[in-house]
N, C-alpha and C positions, 0 to 999 in steps of 0.2 A: 291182249291184256285181260287178265282175270283178276278182278278186285274182290278181296275178302274183307269183311268188316267184323271187328272184334271189340269187346268191351275194353275200356281204358283202365286196366287194373294196375296195381303196384308193380307187378312183374313186367309190365310194358311201359313203365314210367319213362325210360329213356326215349321211347318213341313219342310219348306225350311231350317231353321236353323238346324234341326235334320239331314238333308241330307248333308249340306254343311259346317256347323259350326264346330269349334274345341271344344274339351272338356273344354279347358280353354278359356274364352271369349276374353281375350286380346292377344291370340296367333295369329301369322301371318299365315293364311292359305288362299288358293285361293278364297274361296267363289264363285267359278265359275266366277271370274272376270278377270283372267289373259288373257283369249282369247276373252274378251268382250270389254275391255277398252284399250285405248292407253297405251303404255309402260311407259310413264312418269307418268301418273296418277296411273298406277298399282304400280309403285315403291313408290309413295308418300303415298298411302293408307296403313295404318298399324292398326293392332289390331281391335278394335271395329269400326273403320272407314270403314273397309271392310264390316262388317255386315250391317252398316248403308247404305252403297252404294247399297247392294243387296236389302235391305228393300225398298229403293227408287225405284229401278227397279220393284219390286213387286207391288208398288203403282201405277204404270203407267197403262194406258188403255190396252196396249199390255203387257202381261206377259213375263218374261224373259225365261220361260221354262214350263215344265209340271212335275207333281208329280205322282207317281204310288202308289196306296193304295191296301193293302190286308185287306179288311174290313176297320177298322178305323186306321190301322197302316200304316204309310208312309214307303215305301220300296224302292223307286227309284226316280231318278231325271234325266231329259234330258233338256239341254239348247237348245233353238231354237230361232232364230231371223233372220230378213232380213240380208242377207250377206252384203249389203251396209252399215249397221250399225255396222259392226264388223271389227276389225283389219285385218281379213283374206281378206277383200276386197282390201287391199293394199299390200298383200303378194307378194313377188317376187318368192316364192317357190310353192305357191298354187295359180296359176293364174286363173282369171275368164276364162271360156271357151266361153262365149258369153255375150250379154247384157241383158239377161233375168233376171228380178228382183227376183232371187231365194231366198229362206230362207235356213239357214244353221243349221244343228244339230252339235254343237261343243263339247258336253260333254254328256256322258251317264254314270250314276253311280247307282249301286245297293248296298244297305246296306249289310254289312257282316251278314251272317246267312240266307240271302235270295238269294244268288248267285246260279247259276246253275239251276234255276227254270223257265227260260224263261222270266223273268221280263224285261230284256233289249229289248226283242222283243215287249212287250206291250208298253214300253216307246217310242221306235222308231215309232211305229204305232200311238201313241198318239201325238207325236210331229208333225208328218205329218198331222194328222187330225186338230190339232190346227193351224198350218200354213195355211192349206186350208181354215179354217174358217176365217182367217185374210186376205184372198185374194191372197195367194202365188200361182204362177202358177206352181212351182216345188220346191222340197226340195233337198238339197245336204248334203252330209256328206264327211268327209275327213279322213276315217279310215286307219288303217294299212293293208297292203296286206301281211299278215303273213303266208299264205298257210298252215293254221292249226297248226302252231307252237305256243307254249305258249307265251303270251305277259305279260310282267311285269305289275302288277296291277297299278303301278305309271303312266304308259303310256297307260293303257287300256281305259282311259276315252274317247279317240277318236273313240273307237269301232273297229270292224274288218270288212274286206270286206265281209266276210260270213254273219255277222249280217245284213249288209245293203242289200246284195243279197236276204237273206231270207225275208227282208221287202219290196221286189219289186223294189229295186234300181238296176240300171245297171251301169257298168263302163263307165264314161264319159271322163276321162282323167287320165293320169299318172302325177305325180308331181315331183318336186325336193326335197320335204320335206321327212323327216325321223322321226319316233317316236319309241323309244325303239329298235332301230337297224333295223326296218322294213320300207320299202318304204310306203309312203302314197299315196292314190289314191283319185280321185274325183268320188263319186258315186252320181247318180242323179235319181230322181223319179218325174214324173209329178203328179200333184194332181188332 
C-alpha cells in the first residue's frame, strides 16, 4: 500500500464528500464544520447547506485539509487550518500557550475498511507538510490522552496522544477539555 496525501481542493471535492458527507444528501452531519465555524453558524447550517459550506472552503486558496489516497481511492481526511481561524482560538478549555501563529489539526478520519493500516499517521504527516507549505511555524493538535485505552469512534476524530507523539509532536500543555471521557492535551511540532 502506497499512501499519497493531497490538499482538499475544489477539484477533489467529490473525494471530500466521500470522506465527510452522509449517505443521504439532506442529512445533518458535521462535514468537519463543527470545530471550524462559530456555533451560531454551525446551528444554522442544515442538510445540503453544510455540503455547500465545505465546498466553499475547498474553493479557497488555502485548503481546509488534506486527503489520503491509496492509489486512486480516497481513504482518509485530516482538517488543518490556522488556529486563529478556528473556534479553538477562543476556547476557554484549550487555551493558547503563546502567541505563535500555529496551525491546528482538528480532525483525523479514516474510512471504514481502511483503519488499522497506519493511514492516520500519513494524514498527520501530510497535514504538517501542508501547513509548512503555507508558512506555518508549528502545528498543534488537541488529542485525547487515553493512555492506550480504547477511544469511542465518535470521539476519535481528535486523535490520540500516541498518534501525535509518533508524528514528532511533543506535549506542550494540558487542558481542561475532555473528549470521550479522556483528558485532551496540546501537542505541538515545529515545522
